[in-house]
VEXLOSE-572895 format. One record per residue (C-alpha): residue in three letters; x, y, z. Coordinates in steps of 0.2 Angstrom, whole numbers, padded with zeros to 4 digits. Layout:
N
REC resn     X     Y     Z
REC  ALA     X     Y     Z
...
# end
This chain:
299
REC resn     X     Y     Z
REC  MET  0278  0596  0636
REC  LYS  0282  0607  0621
REC  ASP  0297  0605  0609
REC  PHE  0303  0623  0611
REC  VAL  0298  0639  0620
REC  LEU  0306  0656  0623
REC  TYR  0311  0661  0641
REC  CYS  0317  0677  0649
REC  LYS  0322  0679  0667
REC  SER  0320  0697  0672
REC  TYR  0317  0708  0687
REC  SER  0309  0725  0691
REC  ARG  0324  0736  0685
REC  ASP  0324  0728  0668
REC  LEU  0306  0729  0664
REC  LEU  0307  0743  0651
REC  ARG  0320  0733  0641
REC  LEU  0309  0718  0643
REC  LYS  0294  0727  0636
REC  ARG  0305  0731  0621
REC  LEU  0309  0713  0619
REC  LEU  0291  0707  0621
REC  ASP  0286  0720  0607
REC  SER  0299  0712  0596
REC  ILE  0293  0695  0599
REC  ASN  0275  0699  0595
REC  LYS  0281  0707  0579
REC  PHE  0293  0693  0573
REC  ASN  0288  0677  0581
REC  VAL  0281  0669  0565
REC  ASP  0277  0652  0573
REC  ARG  0270  0659  0589
REC  LEU  0282  0650  0600
REC  PRO  0276  0652  0618
REC  PHE  0285  0665  0628
REC  TYR  0288  0663  0647
REC  ILE  0294  0676  0659
REC  SER  0300  0674  0676
REC  THR  0303  0687  0690
REC  PRO  0302  0686  0709
REC  LYS  0285  0686  0715
REC  THR  0286  0703  0722
REC  ASP  0289  0710  0705
REC  GLN  0273  0702  0697
REC  ALA  0262  0717  0699
REC  LEU  0275  0729  0692
REC  LEU  0277  0717  0677
REC  ILE  0259  0718  0673
REC  GLU  0259  0737  0675
REC  VAL  0273  0739  0662
REC  LEU  0269  0724  0650
REC  GLY  0251  0721  0652
REC  GLN  0246  0703  0653
REC  GLU  0246  0698  0634
REC  GLY  0259  0689  0624
REC  TYR  0268  0679  0638
REC  THR  0265  0667  0653
REC  TRP  0272  0672  0669
REC  VAL  0281  0660  0682
REC  ALA  0289  0664  0698
REC  ASP  0307  0663  0701
REC  GLU  0303  0655  0718
REC  ASP  0294  0641  0709
REC  ILE  0309  0637  0698
REC  VAL  0320  0637  0713
REC  THR  0309  0625  0723
REC  ALA  0307  0613  0708
REC  ASN  0324  0606  0712
REC  PRO  0322  0596  0728
REC  LYS  0341  0598  0732
REC  ALA  0340  0617  0730
REC  SER  0343  0628  0746
REC  PHE  0330  0642  0746
REC  GLU  0340  0651  0759
REC  LYS  0355  0651  0748
REC  TYR  0344  0658  0734
REC  ARG  0338  0672  0745
REC  ALA  0356  0676  0752
REC  MET  0364  0675  0735
REC  PRO  0367  0691  0724
REC  GLY  0354  0694  0711
REC  GLY  0367  0694  0697
REC  LEU  0373  0677  0702
REC  SER  0356  0669  0707
REC  GLN  0348  0674  0690
REC  GLN  0361  0663  0681
REC  ILE  0355  0648  0691
REC  VAL  0337  0652  0689
REC  LYS  0339  0652  0671
REC  SER  0348  0636  0671
REC  GLU  0334  0628  0681
REC  PHE  0319  0633  0671
REC  TRP  0319  0616  0662
REC  ARG  0314  0608  0679
REC  LEU  0296  0615  0677
REC  GLY  0293  0602  0663
REC  LEU  0286  0615  0651
REC  SER  0297  0611  0636
REC  GLU  0311  0599  0631
REC  ASN  0321  0614  0624
REC  TYR  0321  0633  0627
REC  LEU  0329  0649  0620
REC  CYS  0335  0658  0635
REC  LEU  0334  0677  0632
REC  ASP  0341  0692  0641
REC  SER  0330  0707  0644
REC  ASP  0342  0718  0634
REC  SER  0339  0708  0618
REC  LEU  0327  0712  0604
REC  PHE  0323  0703  0588
REC  ILE  0325  0712  0572
REC  ARG  0318  0700  0559
REC  ASP  0306  0685  0557
REC  PHE  0311  0669  0566
REC  HIS  0304  0651  0566
REC  GLN  0306  0636  0577
REC  SER  0317  0629  0563
REC  ASP  0330  0642  0567
REC  PHE  0333  0633  0584
REC  LEU  0329  0615  0581
REC  SER  0334  0603  0567
REC  VAL  0321  0593  0557
REC  ASP  0324  0579  0569
REC  GLY  0320  0590  0584
REC  VAL  0338  0591  0590
REC  PRO  0342  0609  0597
REC  TYR  0356  0618  0589
REC  THR  0371  0623  0600
REC  VAL  0379  0640  0599
REC  LEU  0398  0635  0600
REC  HIS  0412  0645  0594
REC  GLN  0429  0652  0598
REC  ASN  0426  0670  0600
REC  LYS  0439  0675  0587
REC  GLU  0429  0690  0580
REC  LEU  0428  0698  0597
REC  PHE  0446  0694  0602
REC  GLN  0452  0702  0586
REC  ILE  0442  0718  0588
REC  ALA  0447  0719  0606
REC  SER  0466  0717  0601
REC  ASN  0464  0729  0587
REC  ARG  0458  0742  0600
REC  GLY  0471  0738  0613
REC  GLN  0458  0730  0624
REC  ASP  0469  0714  0627
REC  LYS  0460  0712  0644
REC  VAL  0445  0706  0635
REC  GLU  0453  0690  0628
REC  ARG  0464  0687  0644
REC  ASP  0449  0687  0656
REC  LEU  0437  0676  0644
REC  ARG  0451  0663  0641
REC  ALA  0455  0662  0660
REC  GLU  0436  0659  0663
REC  ALA  0435  0646  0650
REC  ASP  0451  0637  0657
REC  ARG  0443  0636  0674
REC  VAL  0427  0628  0668
REC  GLN  0436  0616  0657
REC  LYS  0447  0611  0672
REC  LEU  0431  0606  0682
REC  PHE  0426  0594  0668
REC  GLY  0444  0588  0665
REC  ARG  0444  0593  0647
REC  VAL  0460  0598  0638
REC  GLY  0459  0607  0621
REC  PRO  0454  0623  0614
REC  ASN  0442  0635  0622
REC  PHE  0424  0635  0616
REC  TYR  0410  0648  0620
REC  CYS  0391  0646  0620
REC  ALA  0389  0664  0622
REC  PRO  0382  0677  0619
REC  ALA  0364  0676  0623
REC  PRO  0352  0670  0618
REC  PHE  0356  0652  0622
REC  ILE  0348  0637  0615
REC  TRP  0347  0625  0630
REC  SER  0341  0607  0631
REC  ALA  0333  0600  0647
REC  LYS  0343  0584  0643
REC  VAL  0360  0593  0644
REC  TRP  0355  0601  0661
REC  GLN  0348  0584  0667
REC  SER  0364  0575  0663
REC  LEU  0374  0588  0673
REC  ASP  0363  0584  0688
REC  THR  0363  0565  0687
REC  GLN  0381  0562  0680
REC  PHE  0391  0576  0688
REC  LEU  0382  0585  0703
REC  GLN  0373  0571  0711
REC  PRO  0389  0559  0712
REC  GLN  0398  0573  0721
REC  GLY  0384  0577  0733
REC  MET  0382  0594  0725
REC  SER  0368  0605  0717
REC  ILE  0369  0618  0704
REC  TRP  0369  0631  0718
REC  ASP  0386  0625  0723
REC  LEU  0393  0624  0705
REC  ILE  0388  0641  0697
REC  THR  0399  0655  0704
REC  PRO  0406  0671  0697
REC  GLU  0422  0660  0692
REC  HIS  0411  0647  0684
REC  PRO  0397  0655  0673
REC  GLU  0382  0645  0667
REC  THR  0385  0647  0649
REC  LEU  0402  0638  0649
REC  ILE  0396  0625  0661
REC  TYR  0382  0621  0648
REC  GLY  0394  0619  0634
REC  GLU  0407  0608  0644
REC  THR  0393  0597  0650
REC  LEU  0387  0594  0632
REC  LEU  0405  0590  0627
REC  LYS  0408  0579  0642
REC  PHE  0391  0569  0642
REC  HIS  0384  0570  0625
REC  ALA  0366  0571  0630
REC  ILE  0361  0577  0613
REC  PRO  0370  0577  0596
REC  LEU  0381  0592  0594
REC  ILE  0375  0603  0580
REC  ALA  0386  0619  0581
REC  ILE  0380  0636  0575
REC  GLU  0387  0653  0577
REC  PRO  0378  0666  0588
REC  LEU  0360  0670  0584
REC  PHE  0361  0689  0590
REC  ARG  0373  0703  0586
REC  ILE  0380  0709  0603
REC  TYR  0388  0725  0607
REC  HIS  0398  0720  0623
REC  TYR  0405  0738  0625
REC  ASP  0401  0755  0619
REC  TRP  0418  0757  0610
REC  GLN  0413  0741  0600
REC  TYR  0396  0749  0596
REC  PHE  0404  0765  0590
REC  LEU  0417  0756  0580
REC  MET  0404  0745  0571
REC  ARG  0394  0761  0567
REC  ARG  0409  0769  0560
REC  LEU  0412  0754  0548
REC  GLY  0394  0756  0542
REC  GLU  0385  0743  0552
REC  THR  0366  0747  0553
REC  GLU  0351  0737  0560
REC  ALA  0346  0733  0542
REC  LYS  0363  0726  0538
REC  VAL  0364  0716  0554
REC  ALA  0347  0708  0550
REC  LYS  0355  0699  0535
REC  HIS  0365  0688  0547
REC  TYR  0357  0689  0564
REC  MET  0340  0688  0570
REC  GLY  0342  0700  0584
REC  ILE  0353  0713  0593
REC  ILE  0359  0715  0611
REC  TYR  0364  0732  0617
REC  GLN  0373  0727  0633
REC  SER  0363  0735  0647
REC  ALA  0379  0739  0657
REC  TRP  0382  0754  0645
REC  GLU  0366  0756  0636
REC  SER  0357  0761  0652
REC  GLU  0368  0777  0653
REC  LEU  0361  0783  0637
REC  ASN  0343  0778  0639
REC  PHE  0334  0768  0653
REC  GLY  0344  0773  0668
REC  ALA  0349  0791  0664
REC  SER  0335  0799  0674
REC  GLN  0341  0791  0690
REC  LYS  0359  0799  0688
REC  SER  0364  0816  0693
REC  LEU  0367  0828  0678
REC  SER  0385  0830  0682
REC  SER  0387  0811  0682
REC  ARG  0378  0809  0666
REC  LEU  0388  0823  0657
REC  LEU  0404  0815  0663
REC  LYS  0399  0798  0656
REC  ARG  0394  0806  0640
REC  LEU  0410  0815  0638
REC  LYS  0420  0799  0641
REC  ARG  0409  0790  0628
REC  PHE  0412  0804  0616
REC  GLY  0430  0802  0618
REC  ARG  0429  0783  0615
REC  TYR  0419  0787  0599
REC  LEU  0432  0799  0593
REC  GLN  0445  0785  0596
REC  SER  0436  0773  0585
REC  TYR  0441  0785  0570
REC  LEU  0460  0785  0575
# end
């Protein structure tokens, strides 16, 4: 079993972004940390067509699901992909490939060299992204986007309540996430099994995996908590991206403090990857709306 690996759960519609991520890993992965990619079995052929077969090891989502003896394969098949992917990512540890892993999203890319020491202490303890989201909340408040903070705080409150913790909200997002198999195992043995549950019962749209990981660590202390700030710069919204650009933010400047960038696929696809699939009128309307938000960032 390895100390640390990189892992990305993907699927057919995200393979162009995944190719971009793979290219960045090949360029900046100084310690040559192993990179694992999982997709549904039906997507393997297309994955190879787009990415080739070098620079990663493929595993099937179905093999991750069945690695949990308490998992319901029928529930996996019936669950919406956006939700089941959260659980598949959280269950990667069950394959026994590594003690810890960096869980990446396909819309991520590295922008500078990185090493194993960026993720593990000299004693082999994985760092934990843990913060209070104050920067995002302040930017959203400045732009009159109060719903951002309201929704994220409500989400954090719900997960805290599951674990009986009272105190400030903490967030382990954004991606990528440094996850320990010991933390996920403690969730299984000390929280889920005593209640006759599996992780397929716990993770829901109201209870996301990122908050569950953080609350599990705070509850059961499976590893020492060494908190760090987010590893990647993320642009959650197009208005945030345009605002930061107006303030002079560039990829070169971001690389001073972050090892990567995430352009949230929900809005980036309208500019790049998904544009060809939309009607001309739809694309023009979305671009006009985005241009309006861009102009608002100057007001």
